[in-house]
C-alpha positions in Angstrom: 3.4 38.8 -19.6 0.6 38.2 -22.1 1.6 34.5 -22.2 1.0 33.9 -18.5 -1.9 31.5 -18.1 -3.7 30.3 -15.0 -6.0 27.4 -14.2 -4.5 25.1 -16.8 -4.2 21.3 -16.3 -1.7 19.3 -18.3 -3.3 16.4 -20.2 -0.3 15.3 -22.3 3.2 16.3 -23.3 4.9 15.2 -26.5 8.2 16.1 -28.2 8.2 17.9 -31.6 11.7 18.2 -32.9 13.6 20.2 -30.2 10.4 21.5 -28.5 7.7 20.2 -26.2 4.0 20.4 -27.1 1.8 20.7 -24.0 -1.9 19.7 -24.4 -4.2 21.0 -21.8 -7.5 19.5 -20.5 -9.4 22.4 -22.0 -8.3 21.4 -25.5 -5.8 24.2 -25.9 -2.0 23.7 -26.3 1.3 25.4 -26.2 4.7 24.8 -27.8 7.6 25.5 -25.5 11.4 25.3 -25.4 11.5 24.1 -21.8 9.0 22.8 -19.3 9.5 23.2 -15.6 7.2 21.2 -13.2 6.9 22.3 -9.6 3.6 21.2 -8.3 4.6 19.6 -5.0 5.1 16.2 -3.4 1.9 14.8 -5.0 2.8 16.0 -8.4 -0.1 14.9 -10.6 1.6 16.5 -13.6 4.6 14.2 -13.2 2.4 11.1 -13.5 0.7 12.5 -16.6 3.9 13.6 -18.3 5.9 10.4 -17.6 2.8 8.2 -18.3 3.1 6.2 -15.1 1.8 6.5 -11.6 4.5 8.3 -9.5 3.7 8.5 -5.8 5.7 9.6 -2.7 5.9 7.3 0.4 4.7 7.9 3.9 7.7 8.3 6.2 6.0 7.0 9.4 5.3 10.4 11.0 2.7 13.0 11.2 3.1 16.7 11.8 0.8 18.5 14.3 0.7 22.3 14.3 -0.8 24.9 16.7 -0.5 28.6 17.4 0.7 29.8 20.8 -1.0 33.1 21.4 -0.5 33.9 25.0 3.3 33.9 25.6 3.5 35.9 28.9 4.1 32.8 31.0 6.1 31.0 28.3 9.0 29.1 29.6 10.8 28.9 26.2 12.6 31.8 24.6 10.1 33.9 22.7 12.7 35.4 20.4 14.5 32.2 19.2 13.8 28.7 18.0 13.2 26.1 20.7 13.7 22.4 20.1 12.2 19.8 22.5 13.3 16.2 21.9 11.2 13.3 23.2 10.9 9.6 22.6 9.6 9.1 19.0 8.7 12.8 18.8 10.1 16.3 18.8 8.7 19.8 19.0 9.9 23.0 17.3 8.7 26.4 18.6 9.5 29.7 16.9 8.2 33.3 16.7 6.3 34.3 13.6 5.1 37.9 14.1 5.3 41.1 16.3 2.3 40.0 18.3 4.6 37.6 20.3 2.7 34.7 18.8 4.7 31.5 18.3 4.3 28.7 15.8 4.5 25.1 17.2 5.1 22.1 15.0 5.3 18.7 16.5 6.6 15.6 14.5 5.3 12.4 15.9 6.0 8.8 14.8 2.7 7.4 14.1 1.1 4.8 11.8 -0.9 6.3 9.0 -4.6 6.5 9.9 -7.6 8.5 8.7 -9.1 8.3 12.2 -6.5 10.1 14.4 -7.8 11.9 17.5 -5.2 14.6 17.8 -5.9 15.5 21.5 -5.6 11.8 22.4 -2.4 11.5 20.3 -0.8 14.5 22.0 -1.8 13.1 25.4 -0.3 9.7 24.7 2.8 10.6 22.8 3.8 14.0 24.3 2.2 15.0 27.6 2.7 11.5 29.0 6.4 12.1 28.7 6.3 15.7 30.1 3.2 17.1 31.8 4.7 20.6 31.6 4.1 20.6 27.8 0.3 20.5 28.2 -0.1 24.3 28.1 1.5 24.3 24.6 -1.5 22.6 23.1 -4.4 24.6 24.4 -5.4 26.1 21.0 -6.8 24.4 17.9 -4.7 21.7 16.3 -4.2 20.7 12.7 -2.2 17.8 11.3 -0.9 16.3 8.1 1.0 13.1 7.3 4.6 13.5 6.2 5.5 12.1 2.8 9.0 11.8 1.2 10.5 10.5 -2.0 13.1 7.7 -2.3 15.2 9.3 -5.0 15.3 12.4 -7.3 13.3 12.3 -10.4 14.7 12.8 -13.9 12.4 13.2 -16.9 12.5 11.2 -20.1 12.4 14.5 -21.9 15.8 16.3 -21.9 14.3 19.8 -21.9 11.9 19.1 -19.0 12.9 19.8 -15.4 11.4 19.0 -12.0 11.7 21.5 -9.2 11.1 21.5 -5.5 9.1 18.6 -3.9 8.2 17.4 -7.4 12.0 16.7 -7.9 12.7 15.4 -4.4 10.8 15.6 -1.1 12.9 15.9 2.1 12.0 14.9 5.6 11.2 18.3 7.3 13.6 17.9 10.2 16.0 20.5 8.7 13.3 22.7 7.2 15.1 22.6 3.9 12.2 22.1 1.4 11.6 25.8 0.5 15.3 26.8 0.6 16.3 23.9 -1.7 13.6 24.8 -4.1 15.0 28.4 -4.3 18.5 27.1 -4.7 17.5 24.7 -7.4 15.6 27.4 -9.3 18.7 29.7 -9.2 20.9 26.9 -10.5 18.5 26.0 -13.3 18.1 29.7 -14.3 21.9 30.1 -14.6 22.2 26.9 -16.7 19.4 28.0 -19.1 20.7 31.6 -19.3 24.1 30.3 -20.4 22.5 28.1 -23.0 24.7 25.3 -21.7 24.6 22.0 -23.6 23.3 18.9 -21.7 21.5 21.2 -19.2 19.3 18.4 -17.8 22.3 16.2 -16.9 24.2 19.1 -15.3 21.2 20.2 -13.4 20.3 16.7 -12.2 23.9 15.7 -11.2 24.4 18.9 -9.2 21.1 18.5 -7.5 21.6 14.9 -6.6 24.9 15.8 -4.9 23.3 18.5 -2.9 20.3 16.4 -2.1 22.4 13.6 -0.7 24.1 15.9 1.7 21.0 17.7 2.9 18.9 14.5 3.1 21.5 12.6 5.1 21.6 15.4 7.7 17.8 15.6 7.7 17.6 11.9 8.5 20.3 12.1 11.1 18.2 14.8 12.8 15.1 12.8 12.5 16.5 9.8 14.3 18.6 11.6 16.8 15.7 13.9 17.9 13.6 10.8 18.6 16.0 8.7 20.6 14.7 6.5 23.5 17.8 4.8 24.8 19.0 6.7 27.9 22.7 6.3 27.1 22.1 7.5 23.5 20.1 10.5 24.8 22.9 11.4 27.2 25.5 11.2 24.5 23.4 13.2 22.1 22.7 16.0 24.6 26.4 16.2 25.5 27.3 16.5 21.9 24.7 19.1 21.2 25.8 21.2 24.1 29.4 21.1 22.8 28.6 22.1 19.2 26.0 24.8 20.0 27.9 26.6 22.7 
């Protein structure tokens, strides 16, 4: 516990025999057996360590979030997750506390712009399709662009591991970001505990297999939730009724 340090910024990483030397921006350093990087989709540490600019890509959508406080006249189930599918957008509503408050997250296909009027966007993309949804957006709105990565990232250092969004960033349409981070951490812990040879390759290969499965399903959801063709919508709804019954 005495070795836990906060507020450190990695300036450089170099290999010394079988270990990694971490140089921090405050001119201190640390020699470690393993280095695990888990600083999110915009991992600045990854770019520093690998000595190249590594950036995620915008997936063509933004997320809009709001809190629904008054649920007395709520049409949707207050105790379960509700999914509303629209043309080029979908809404997820779910309970978050004992106050009967609901969290609403809306994914909208939208070109990336720093000047987005959220109320106008909701009006044009959501309410124009269904006026009954207007009451869902009465409270304050917040938004953020959605970024993903094209492929999992493997370090040039065999005893350095990326975890969570720093390793691979999913589309949020299956809400698997946090759960996959926990799953990956558990896998890596077991591999390191067993002192397995070739840990990085084993970890990477197993993660890639899992990521391919989850990401394919996430992208399937992303496209099927946003269908606009009436025949495709009818087929999707029929299929969903069958598998969720």
